[in-house]
Phi, psi and omega in degrees: 000319181295319180294323180292318179297320179296318179293321180295319177298319180294321179296321181291326182282329183298143180234164177284169184297325181273359176073028181281334181163183184288159177219167179240174180295135177215164183234130178234115180056040177081358181265123180273123179269113182278138179287155177286132178281162181294328180290341182271354180277077184269148176275116183288349181266008183294319186259019180292330182281356177290339180302134185294332182291342179289343181286340183245115179297161182279317185272156181291322181298318178293323178294320181293321178294320181292321178298318178294324178294318175296322178295323181284320190265334184259115179297328181294317180295317180297316181297318181294313180295316179296327177296315177300316182293321180291318179299323185274313189260318185083202185258342184209144178246123178255147186238133180225160184208164177280348178248130184293322180294317178296321178299316180293320179292320179295319179296322177294322176294320178297321176290323183288322181267358180056058187295323184297315179293323178296315182294320180292325176292322177296315179294324178296314177294324181294320183281319186283310186263347181088349178228155174218126181237123177244149180226130178242144184237137183266165174288172183296325178277353177074018183251004180203166177268135181261322186201148172235135189232136172268111184267145176295115185294338178293330181277359185247133175250129184240150177230131183244148173216118182058040177080001180248141178284121183259332183209145177218122179232138180251133179242157179297150182292329181281336178231070183291133176079001184256130183089186180278335181076181182255119182281128180258134177300131185295323182290350177252010184243138174243125181238115178249142179237138180257130174056051181210147177289170185293327183280352179280132181289338181226157178266181181245134180291146174292336182275346187305315179297343185260008183302307185295322179293324179293320177296319176296322177298318178294324176298318178296324178292320177296321177295321180293321177293322178293320177295320178297318179293323180293325176285327181282328181236074180292161180260120184249138175244132178254118178257114182244124178090188181124182181269124179234098185067234179265008182251134178249122180258119180250102183286144174260182183293328178293319180295317181298315179293325178296315178296318181297316181293327179294319180287322183291329183266004184287156177271124183292341181273355182230168180275165179230126179267123183237158176297167185289341182268010179251127179231133180248125178241129181252127180240151177116340181251359180269168177092174181281139182258140180291132180279082186290327185300312180291321178299314179297320176302317179293319180294321178297321176297319178298321178294321180295318178295320179297330181272007170098354180275155181280138179295325182293331177285338181267310184268340179085000181245164181173170179300311182199179180291329180296319178298317179296322178295317177298319178299321179295320178295323176298321177294323178296322176297318180294323177298321178293327177293320177292322179294326179292325175298317178296324176293325178295320179294315179295322178292326176299327181276306193278334175293319175294317178298319179295324176293322178293324183271354183078030178253034184298326183278357180268156183247134175245144178231137183250125181249125181261130175274068191257176176257128182259123181282340180276169179276086187296328182296313180293322180295316180291325175296320177298316180297319180294320177296321175296323177290321178295329178273010177062029177273337176227158179275171177293325179294317179297321177297318179292320179295321177298332181262018179059043176241150180268118183300323179297314180294317180294323177297318178297318178296324177293324179293322178292325180288331181291338186286338180226131180244133179278117182292342180269355181266110183294330180293336180266324186277321187299317178298325179291317180296322178297319178292329175291316180296329179277356180081011181280326185236144179280165182293318181297321179295319180294319178300320180292321177294324183276357179075028180260148180262117181300333182290336180264003181285154176299143181258169181126150185296313183288322182292316178297321180291329181291337178294334185270001178091172187288338184253003179282151183270137180286158179270083182242026183072237181257022182292141179233177184296336181294338181270358184268143180286341180270005183267126176263102186288340181288322183246006182051057188223139177260123184286338182279306180277348176058047176215169182276139177213174181249162186290333184265013177285136177299147186289155175261187182288350177268018184298134176221116188296150181291344178290335178281128182301132177238134183250037179277118180295143181285335183275349180254088183287134175084000180251133184247130181292158186288336186282353178270142178295319182297324180293320179296318177295323181293319180296324177297000000 
């Protein structure tokens, strides 16, 4: 009966070649036409998705959604994209200017609009989806910026003409492209494209070259899960009864249930004694197992390379060090491109803000607290050595270190206006120039921020400001009027050098009217009771 029912079912399922309907077994010229079995009714579209082209959607919107899905679900993709963003932008963006007021106002605007988070969101959309759309909103009076928004680029339709954006409309995410949408003012919209020419309406995602490798990685994961389930839950067959020599054992229902309960209740850590007519066969753990670990490793390397990172940085192997060095330089260039996109975003915000505030003639500089893959210490040391040898200018040195020469020059001028009297590095060069006679006392006082009217008065005190070799302000006084001048040998006993009688006096001048007890036979020795001698000893 079972065979007849099976044959009848097969006959009912079988169809004619033209598909008009069911047919039954028939014989033509002695040839028996066998009906199609149910197992032969295969769907030819089952393996259609195996085609590699199916991994990459045709439209840009679908590719952007798929790239975002990979970024959210795949840790490897997320780590690579976040690495690029961290290397280029860092965690905070600082703003500086040659004007202190402009610098404070710009910093206040950055804090109020949360510019650092906005720039990082824009860079993330740019790398993952290939597009970044920003929108800025003004205050009611139109004199300041109220908000900057990172818009989902998938929800925005743009139209270009001759490389210029002519129209931008935003549609709801649940009904993309349906209805008229919301028109966005073009002058308030920023549209950035990654890895695309200017005439292209949309950019290309950084994740796009890794689509096929990511799908292959998911297939390997599914295969690994299937193998794990097959090993964890093997398929067991219990064979009860059969022919054993000349004896035939025919099990009844009670015997089958007894053996089944015996196997189900057994302790897996100990053995089970069964009758000779019971045989257990386990299926699912035999055969060759796919080496998924090595396959997954290869696919991960392909994904990393597709995302722009160097294989040598990930796996540690490569042809030689030169190849790895070139790959590192290529990564540095790409980091600069991402950083330039961040600068374009900041310029789009702050250039408009400066025009609204009347700061068009002021200069702003953006400093990224980023991670540098190169050996920045050695490079900067080399640049400083080139500057010390007069091989490059100061402006070139500052530009190589990502500094604005105009802003640094303005900062240096501000620093020159005030000198810290407690800082030896600032005061000592001024004092040395005064002692050498290069700079006057009044100029030094002005640089140090001292008031000459409040300085101590007196001939010796005023003379001491000018250093040991400066001439005192004694009118027409000459060395011949000084008590320390030996007119017989034209020699000064204080400075212990030769001089002439008509030389202007120094700060050790002591009039001959003041009694001096310097013995004439002790040349070069000054008695303790004279003020000049005490200062000389000091």
